[in-house]
C-alpha positions in Angstrom: -18.2 -65.7 95.4 -17.4 -69.7 95.7 -19.8 -71.0 92.9 -18.8 -67.9 90.7 -15.2 -69.2 90.8 -16.2 -72.9 90.2 -18.5 -71.9 87.2 -15.5 -70.0 86.0 -12.9 -72.6 86.4 -15.6 -75.3 84.7 -15.9 -72.7 81.9 -12.0 -72.3 81.1 -9.7 -74.5 78.7 -8.8 -77.8 80.4 -10.7 -76.2 83.5 -7.9 -74.0 85.4 -7.4 -70.6 86.0 -4.3 -68.7 86.4 -3.8 -67.5 89.7 -4.1 -64.2 88.0 -7.8 -64.8 87.1 -8.4 -66.1 90.6 -7.0 -63.0 92.6 -8.7 -60.8 90.0 -11.8 -62.2 90.6 -11.7 -62.6 94.5 -10.8 -59.5 95.1 -11.9 -57.5 92.3 -15.2 -59.0 91.4 -17.9 -56.0 91.3 -20.6 -57.9 93.5 -18.4 -60.7 95.5 -15.0 -59.2 95.5 -13.1 -58.6 98.7 -12.2 -54.7 97.9 -15.9 -54.2 96.6 -17.7 -55.6 99.2 -19.8 -53.2 101.9 -17.5 -54.4 105.0 -14.7 -52.9 107.1 -11.4 -54.1 105.7 -8.7 -51.9 107.3 -8.2 -51.5 110.9 -8.6 -52.8 114.1 -12.0 -54.3 113.3 -10.9 -55.1 109.7 -8.5 -57.4 108.5 -4.9 -55.6 107.7 -3.9 -52.1 109.0 -2.0 -49.4 106.8 0.7 -46.9 108.0 -2.1 -44.1 107.5 -4.2 -45.5 110.3 -1.7 -45.9 113.5 -1.9 -42.0 113.2 -2.8 -39.0 111.3 0.9 -38.0 111.3 1.8 -39.7 107.7 -0.9 -37.8 105.9 0.2 -34.4 107.5 3.9 -35.3 106.6 3.5 -36.4 103.6 1.6 -32.7 103.0 4.1 -30.9 104.8 6.7 -32.9 101.9 4.7 -32.5 99.1 4.5 -28.6 99.8 7.9 -28.1 100.2 8.4 -29.9 97.0 5.9 -27.5 95.3 8.1 -24.6 96.4 11.2 -25.7 95.3 10.2 -27.2 91.7 7.5 -25.2 90.9 5.3 -28.4 90.2 1.7 -27.1 90.8 -0.7 -28.0 93.9 -1.8 -31.5 92.4 -1.9 -34.1 94.5 -3.1 -37.7 93.1 -4.1 -40.8 95.3 -4.3 -44.2 93.9 -6.2 -46.3 96.2 -7.3 -44.2 98.8 -8.8 -47.0 101.2 -11.0 -45.8 103.5 -9.4 -42.1 103.2 -7.8 -41.5 106.1 -4.6 -40.9 104.7 -6.1 -38.1 102.3 -8.1 -36.6 105.3 -4.7 -36.1 107.3 -3.3 -34.4 104.2 -6.3 -32.4 103.6 -6.5 -31.0 107.3 -2.7 -30.0 107.4 -3.2 -28.3 103.9 -5.8 -26.3 105.0 -4.9 -25.3 108.4 -0.8 -24.3 107.6 -0.3 -24.4 104.3 -3.0 -22.8 103.2 -2.6 -22.9 99.3 -5.3 -24.0 96.6 -4.6 -27.5 96.2 -6.0 -30.0 93.2 -6.5 -33.8 95.3 -7.6 -36.5 93.1 -8.6 -39.9 94.2 -8.5 -42.9 92.2 -10.6 -45.7 93.5 -12.2 -48.3 91.5 -14.2 -49.7 95.0 -17.8 -48.0 95.5 -17.8 -49.1 99.1 -14.5 -47.5 99.2 -15.2 -44.3 97.9 -18.5 -43.7 99.5 -16.2 -44.1 103.1 -14.3 -41.3 101.3 -17.2 -39.2 100.2 -18.4 -39.4 103.7 -15.0 -38.4 105.5 -13.7 -36.0 103.1 -17.4 -33.5 102.2 -15.9 -30.9 103.9 -13.2 -30.8 101.0 -14.5 -29.5 97.8 -10.9 -29.7 96.1 -11.3 -33.8 96.4 -12.3 -35.1 92.9 -12.7 -39.2 92.9 -12.5 -41.2 89.8 -12.7 -44.9 89.2 -9.3 -45.7 87.1 -6.3 -44.2 86.6 -7.2 -43.8 82.7 -9.0 -41.2 83.4 -6.4 -38.8 84.4 -4.6 -36.7 81.5 -1.3 -35.0 81.3 -1.1 -34.6 85.0 1.1 -32.2 86.6 2.1 -33.1 90.0 2.3 -36.0 92.5 1.1 -39.5 92.3 1.2 -41.2 95.3 0.5 -44.8 96.2 0.6 -46.9 99.9 0.3 -50.4 99.0 -1.5 -50.4 95.7 1.0 -53.0 93.6 1.1 -55.6 96.8 -2.6 -55.7 96.2 -3.2 -56.7 92.3 -3.5 -59.8 90.3 0.0 -61.7 90.0 0.4 -64.9 88.3 2.7 -68.2 90.0 5.6 -70.1 88.3 7.8 -72.5 89.7 11.1 -74.3 88.9 10.6 -78.3 88.8 13.3 -81.0 87.5 14.5 -77.8 85.1 11.4 -77.1 83.7 9.6 -73.9 84.5 5.9 -74.1 84.9 3.0 -72.0 85.8 0.7 -72.7 89.0 -3.2 -73.3 87.6 -6.0 -73.3 90.3 -8.6 -76.2 89.7 -11.4 -78.1 91.5 -11.2 -81.0 93.3 -13.2 -82.9 95.7 -15.4 -79.5 95.6 -12.3 -77.5 96.6 -10.0 -75.1 94.9 -6.5 -76.9 94.1 -3.1 -76.4 92.6 -2.2 -77.8 89.5 0.7 -77.3 87.2 1.1 -77.0 83.6 4.3 -75.9 81.1 5.0 -71.9 81.0 4.4 -71.1 77.9 2.3 -67.3 78.6 5.0 -65.4 76.6 4.4 -62.6 78.9 5.7 -64.1 81.9 8.5 -65.3 79.7 9.3 -61.4 79.0 9.0 -60.8 82.1 11.7 -63.4 83.5 13.9 -61.8 80.7 13.4 -58.2 81.5 13.9 -59.0 85.1 17.0 -61.0 85.1 15.5 -63.5 87.3 16.4 -67.4 86.4 14.4 -69.3 89.2 16.6 -72.0 90.9 15.4 -75.9 91.3 11.9 -75.9 93.5 11.9 -71.9 93.8 8.6 -70.6 93.2 7.7 -66.8 92.7 5.0 -64.3 91.7 4.9 -62.4 88.3 3.4 -59.2 88.4 1.9 -58.5 85.3 -0.7 -56.2 86.1 2.0 -54.3 88.0 3.1 -53.4 84.6 0.3 -52.4 83.3 -0.5 -50.2 86.5 2.6 -48.8 85.9 2.3 -48.0 82.0 -1.3 -46.2 83.3 0.5 -44.3 85.7 3.5 -43.1 83.0 0.4 -42.5 80.7 -1.1 -40.2 83.0 1.4 -38.2 84.1 3.2 -35.0 82.2 5.5 -33.5 84.7 5.8 -34.8 88.3 7.0 -37.3 90.8 6.0 -40.8 91.4 5.7 -41.9 95.1 5.2 -45.6 95.8 4.9 -47.2 99.1 5.0 -50.3 99.3 6.6 -54.0 100.5 8.7 -55.8 98.3 11.9 -57.2 97.4 15.0 -56.4 95.5 16.1 -59.5 93.0 18.9 -60.2 95.0 16.5 -60.8 97.7 14.2 -63.0 95.9 17.1 -65.4 95.6 17.9 -65.8 98.9 16.6 -69.4 100.1 13.9 -68.0 102.4 12.1 -66.2 99.7 11.9 -70.2 97.5 8.1 -70.8 98.3 7.1 -67.2 97.2 5.4 -63.9 98.8 1.2 -65.0 98.1 -0.5 -64.7 101.2 -4.1 -64.0 102.7 -4.7 -61.6 105.5 -8.5 -62.5 107.4 -9.0 -60.3 110.9 -5.3 -59.8 111.3 -4.2 -63.5 110.9 -2.0 -64.4 107.9 -2.9 -67.5 105.7 -0.7 -69.5 103.3 -3.6 -70.9 101.6 -5.3 -67.9 99.5 -7.7 -70.7 98.0 -9.6 -70.8 101.1 -12.6 -68.5 101.4 -12.5 -66.2 98.5 -13.9 -62.7 98.6 -13.5 -62.9 102.6 -9.7 -62.1 102.7 -7.3 -60.1 101.7 -4.7 -61.5 99.1 -1.2 -60.0 98.5 2.3 -60.3 97.6 5.5 -58.8 98.2 6.4 -56.4 94.9 9.6 -56.5 92.8 11.4 -53.5 93.2 14.0 -54.0 90.6 11.2 -54.3 88.0 9.6 -51.9 89.2 12.6 -49.0 88.8 13.9 -50.5 85.1 10.1 -50.9 83.6 9.7 -47.6 84.7 12.3 -46.0 83.1 11.7 -47.7 80.0 8.3 -45.7 80.4 9.9 -42.4 81.2 9.9 -42.7 84.7 13.0 -42.3 85.7 14.4 -43.4 89.1 15.3 -41.0 91.9 15.8 -42.8 95.1 14.6 -46.0 97.1 14.1 -45.4 100.7 13.3 -47.7 103.8 10.0 -45.9 105.1 11.5 -44.8 108.5 14.4 -43.5 106.8 11.9 -41.3 104.5 10.0 -40.1 107.5 13.3 -39.2 109.3 14.4 -36.9 106.0 10.6 -35.7 106.0 11.2 -34.1 109.2 9.3 -36.6 111.5 11.5 -35.6 114.5 10.6 -32.0 114.3 7.2 -33.2 114.5 8.0 -34.7 118.1 9.5 -31.8 119.1 7.0 -29.2 118.7 4.7 -31.7 120.3 5.9 -32.5 123.8 3.2 -33.0 126.4 4.4 -34.5 129.7 0.7 -36.0 130.4 1.2 -39.6 129.1 -3.0 -40.0 128.4 -3.3 -36.7 126.4 -4.2 -36.9 122.7 -0.4 -35.6 121.9 1.3 -37.9 123.9 -0.7 -40.6 122.3 0.4 -39.1 118.7 3.8 -38.9 120.2 3.8 -42.2 120.4 2.5 -42.7 117.3 5.2 -41.2 115.7 8.0 -43.1 117.4 6.1 -46.4 116.6 6.6 -45.4 112.6 10.3 -45.0 113.3 11.2 -47.6 115.7 13.6 -50.1 114.7 12.1 -53.3 113.4 8.4 -51.5 113.5 6.3 -51.5 110.7 8.1 -49.1 108.9 11.1 -51.0 109.1 9.3 -53.4 106.5 8.1 -50.6 103.6 10.4 -48.7 101.2 9.4 -45.7 99.2 10.2 -45.7 95.5 10.4 -42.3 93.9 10.5 -41.5 90.3 10.0 -39.2 88.4 9.0 -37.5 84.9 9.8 -34.1 83.1 12.2 -33.2 86.1 16.0 -31.9 86.8 15.7 -33.8 90.0 19.8 -33.7 90.1 19.3 -29.9 90.6 17.1 -29.9 93.6 16.5 -31.3 97.3 13.8 -33.6 98.0 14.0 -33.1 101.6 14.7 -29.8 103.7 17.2 -31.4 105.5 19.5 -33.2 102.6 22.9 -31.5 102.1 
């Protein structure tokens, strides 16, 4: 991977590449990219953990909530998951659907990684309703729910900074056989358009990530869906939060064996690279694409509205070492103050529906 990126830089104008190009290569190169390689990435033996890997409750609860949505709205029982990773969310969802809902289901997984597609096939081979596609563009006129968990935070981003009143783009070059940052005047019209559309105005010495790939992905989702809900689970900031002094250095980070690294230029292809997403931009750009904003909830709030407490009440076991008790502890960990869910938000958008006329949650007044 290092040799590939060095060659990429050496053959680029001014021997510099954007951070977006660097991240794209480091994560998605078909042979050397982090997400493409045959190596465990999620869980204790990997580099990071996701909500669906804490317990099967997340996927099971999502299945029950989706079933309720379909009953209330008349949406087809069609569910599309973008970026399904090791398939554990899908497995839990499908188990719950098979055991308690028992209606025909169309389940589509969009997965670019051949390694993850194989993991999903092995885990989900008992569910013939599952269809895998490599790219969202393969889906046409979809009606149902499109769901993603930590999708947008893993997309490539550009990096810009304001120094002495001038906007600069932070590029990646080579120095002493290593990768280094180099700043050049910002000229990319797409980045300038993003700043204008988002309403963000950087302060002096502020650094921020620009998610042009998120705009492309959102456009692809809007094209793929004809009618339904788009549910995004991710971590990020509002414009107000981005402007807080504590966020002035941006959010670009790497994760290797559950350790966080500020320097993502070290060991490309060996670590996960992530950024916080721009929630206000996601919502406003969605509106421009006919994806109307419904609500944004902290993940623990969403889980409570979706009925996670009923899961505790219905599955009590006094034995602290039983599987039921372990599951209940996992449920509590998802909703406890300061827990993992407090860092995530659920953004719900819709297309072609009248969501103001329905209750998205059973207990909603």
